[in-house]
C-alpha positions in Angstrom: 140.9 -76.0 -80.9 141.6 -74.9 -77.3 139.0 -74.7 -74.6 138.4 -71.0 -75.1 137.8 -71.4 -78.8 135.6 -74.4 -78.3 133.4 -72.6 -75.8 133.2 -69.6 -78.1 132.2 -71.8 -81.0 129.4 -73.4 -79.0 128.3 -70.0 -77.9 128.1 -68.8 -81.5 126.1 -71.8 -82.5 123.6 -71.3 -79.7 123.3 -67.6 -80.6 122.6 -68.5 -84.2 120.0 -71.1 -83.2 118.4 -68.5 -80.9 118.0 -66.2 -83.9 116.5 -69.0 -86.1 114.1 -69.9 -83.3 112.6 -66.4 -83.5 110.9 -67.5 -86.7 107.5 -69.1 -86.1 104.3 -69.7 -87.9 102.9 -66.6 -86.3 106.0 -64.6 -87.1 107.6 -65.9 -90.4 109.6 -62.7 -90.9 111.7 -61.0 -88.2 113.2 -57.6 -88.6 116.9 -57.1 -87.6 116.0 -54.7 -84.7 113.6 -57.4 -83.3 116.5 -59.9 -83.4 118.7 -57.5 -81.4 116.0 -56.8 -78.9 115.0 -60.5 -78.4 118.5 -61.9 -78.1 120.0 -59.0 -76.1 123.2 -59.2 -78.2 125.1 -56.3 -79.7 123.8 -55.3 -83.1 127.2 -56.0 -84.7 127.1 -59.5 -83.3 123.6 -60.1 -84.6 124.5 -58.7 -88.1 127.6 -61.0 -88.2 125.5 -64.1 -87.3 122.7 -63.2 -89.7 125.2 -62.8 -92.6 126.6 -66.2 -91.8 123.1 -67.8 -91.8 122.4 -66.0 -95.1 125.5 -67.5 -96.6 124.3 -71.0 -95.8 120.8 -70.2 -97.1 119.2 -70.5 -93.6 117.9 -67.0 -93.6 116.5 -64.9 -96.5 116.5 -61.1 -96.6 113.2 -59.5 -97.5 112.0 -55.8 -97.3 110.2 -56.6 -94.0 113.1 -58.5 -92.4 114.5 -62.0 -92.5 112.6 -65.2 -93.2 113.5 -68.9 -93.4 115.9 -69.4 -96.2 115.8 -72.0 -99.0 118.7 -73.9 -97.4 116.3 -75.1 -94.8 114.4 -77.1 -97.5 117.1 -79.7 -97.6 117.0 -80.2 -93.9 113.2 -80.1 -93.8 113.1 -82.9 -96.5 115.6 -85.0 -94.6 113.6 -84.6 -91.3 110.4 -85.4 -93.1 111.7 -88.6 -94.7 113.4 -89.6 -91.4 110.4 -89.0 -89.1 107.3 -89.5 -91.2 105.2 -92.5 -90.1 104.3 -95.2 -92.5 100.8 -94.8 -94.1 99.4 -97.7 -92.1 100.5 -96.2 -88.8 99.1 -92.8 -89.8 95.8 -94.5 -90.6 95.7 -96.2 -87.2 96.1 -92.8 -85.5 93.5 -91.2 -87.7 91.0 -93.9 -87.0 91.8 -93.7 -83.2 91.2 -89.9 -83.1 87.9 -90.3 -85.1 86.7 -93.2 -83.0 87.3 -91.4 -79.7 86.8 -87.9 -80.8 90.0 -86.7 -79.2 93.5 -85.8 -80.3 95.9 -88.7 -80.7 99.6 -88.1 -80.1 102.7 -90.3 -80.5 105.6 -89.1 -78.4 109.2 -90.2 -77.7 111.6 -89.2 -75.0 114.6 -86.9 -75.7 116.6 -86.5 -72.5 114.4 -84.7 -70.0 111.8 -83.8 -72.6 109.1 -85.6 -74.7 108.8 -84.8 -78.4 105.7 -85.1 -80.4 106.5 -87.1 -83.6 103.0 -87.6 -84.9 99.5 -86.4 -84.3 96.0 -86.7 -85.5 93.7 -83.9 -84.3 90.4 -84.3 -82.7 87.5 -83.8 -85.2 85.8 -81.6 -82.6 86.0 -77.7 -82.6 87.4 -77.6 -79.1 90.5 -79.8 -79.0 94.0 -80.1 -77.6 96.7 -79.7 -80.2 100.5 -80.1 -79.9 102.5 -79.5 -83.0 104.7 -82.2 -84.4 108.2 -81.4 -83.3 107.2 -79.7 -80.1 109.1 -80.5 -76.9 107.2 -80.8 -73.7 108.6 -81.4 -70.2 108.7 -84.8 -68.6 107.7 -83.7 -65.1 104.0 -84.1 -65.7 101.4 -85.6 -68.0 100.2 -89.1 -68.9 102.7 -89.5 -71.7 105.6 -88.5 -69.4 104.6 -91.2 -66.8 104.7 -93.8 -69.6 108.0 -92.6 -71.0 109.6 -92.7 -67.6 108.9 -96.4 -67.1 112.2 -98.0 -66.2 114.0 -94.7 -66.0 117.2 -94.5 -64.0 117.4 -92.6 -60.7 119.7 -90.1 -62.4 117.2 -89.3 -65.1 114.3 -88.9 -62.6 116.4 -86.6 -60.6 117.2 -84.4 -63.6 113.6 -84.3 -64.6 112.6 -83.3 -61.1 115.3 -80.6 -60.9 113.9 -79.0 -64.1 110.3 -79.0 -62.8 108.6 -76.2 -60.9 108.4 -78.5 -57.9 112.1 -79.0 -57.5 114.2 -82.1 -56.6 111.6 -83.3 -54.1 109.4 -84.1 -57.1 111.6 -87.2 -57.9 109.5 -89.3 -55.5 106.3 -88.5 -57.3 107.9 -89.2 -60.7 109.1 -92.6 -59.5 105.6 -93.4 -58.1 103.9 -92.4 -61.4 106.3 -94.4 -63.5 105.9 -97.5 -61.2 102.1 -97.2 -61.4 102.2 -96.8 -65.2 104.3 -100.0 -65.4 102.1 -102.0 -63.1 98.8 -100.9 -64.7 100.1 -100.7 -68.3 98.8 -97.2 -68.9 98.6 -93.7 -67.3 96.2 -90.9 -66.9 96.6 -87.2 -66.0 94.1 -84.5 -65.1 95.3 -80.9 -65.4 98.8 -81.6 -64.2 100.4 -79.3 -66.7 97.4 -77.6 -68.4 94.3 -76.9 -66.3 91.2 -78.5 -67.8 93.2 -81.0 -69.9 93.0 -84.8 -69.5 95.2 -87.4 -71.2 95.4 -91.1 -71.2 98.6 -92.8 -72.5 100.0 -96.2 -73.1 103.6 -97.4 -74.0 104.7 -98.5 -77.4 107.3 -101.2 -76.9 109.8 -103.3 -78.7 109.5 -107.1 -78.8 111.8 -107.2 -75.7 109.5 -104.8 -73.8 111.6 -101.6 -74.1 109.4 -98.5 -74.1 110.2 -96.6 -77.3 107.2 -94.2 -77.4 103.9 -93.2 -75.8 100.6 -93.2 -77.5 97.9 -90.9 -76.0 94.5 -89.4 -76.4 94.0 -85.9 -74.9 91.2 -83.4 -74.7 89.1 -81.3 -72.4 88.5 -83.0 -69.0 84.8 -82.4 -69.4 84.8 -84.9 -72.3 87.1 -87.5 -70.7 85.7 -88.1 -67.2 87.4 -90.7 -65.0 84.8 -93.4 -65.8 85.9 -93.5 -69.5 89.6 -93.5 -69.0 89.9 -97.3 -68.8 88.0 -97.7 -72.0 90.3 -95.2 -73.7 93.3 -97.1 -72.3 92.0 -100.4 -73.7 91.6 -98.9 -77.2 95.0 -97.3 -76.9 96.6 -100.5 -75.9 95.2 -102.3 -79.0 96.4 -99.6 -81.3 99.8 -99.4 -79.6 100.2 -103.2 -80.2 99.4 -102.7 -83.9 101.9 -99.9 -84.2 104.6 -102.0 -82.4 103.9 -104.9 -84.8 104.5 -102.6 -87.7 108.0 -102.1 -86.4 107.8 -98.6 -85.0 111.2 -96.9 -85.0 112.6 -93.4 -84.9 116.0 -91.8 -84.8 115.7 -90.7 -81.1 114.1 -93.9 -79.9 116.1 -96.8 -78.4 116.7 -99.8 -80.5 115.4 -103.2 -79.2 
């Protein structure tokens, strides 16, 4: 495959993924005309990509448009078995969320993003929720500060460059990561979402490598500064229990 063919192949894959990404819980079926409008691609190109996705069972034609195809079940099952936490770890998260009344999240780093791999929602009506599988930026938030502990200058620079603050943000990122390493936990107040507070601690391997962040998040009015240390202490104990159970995920570093 020459360079031109290789670039075209990658472009086609990206376009196909762009089409699949239009399917959401709120929009489980997407008409062809909406695909054309959303992607900005010629209709003939969209039709060709949709036909290919249909052949592999990734899309399914319905009278209202295209929905997720049965071929995705195999991948969904594989992802579920690869990423599902052990029952004991899930129980720890559930107990943590119930005990503190806020949402408990377990996140890992993927390049310049953090990915939610497990969550137990707050039992309260007003709560902060991030769906499992969601990718969030690393340029702000308590979990980001924890996941950037020990990060290289190159990684910090790429995270800063992708932030709304620009490359100058790298110094703030380095300061946050150093503070999180020294204190053992991190806190954020409205850094990405106004009115949201989060407290996070690292989940580490036996050698001390940070493989994930464990956090509690909720409305700032319910997590004032005076309780953040108590939240951190609870989180640290649960993180130690999770680590002792051998926490491991496909995207996480081995240690």
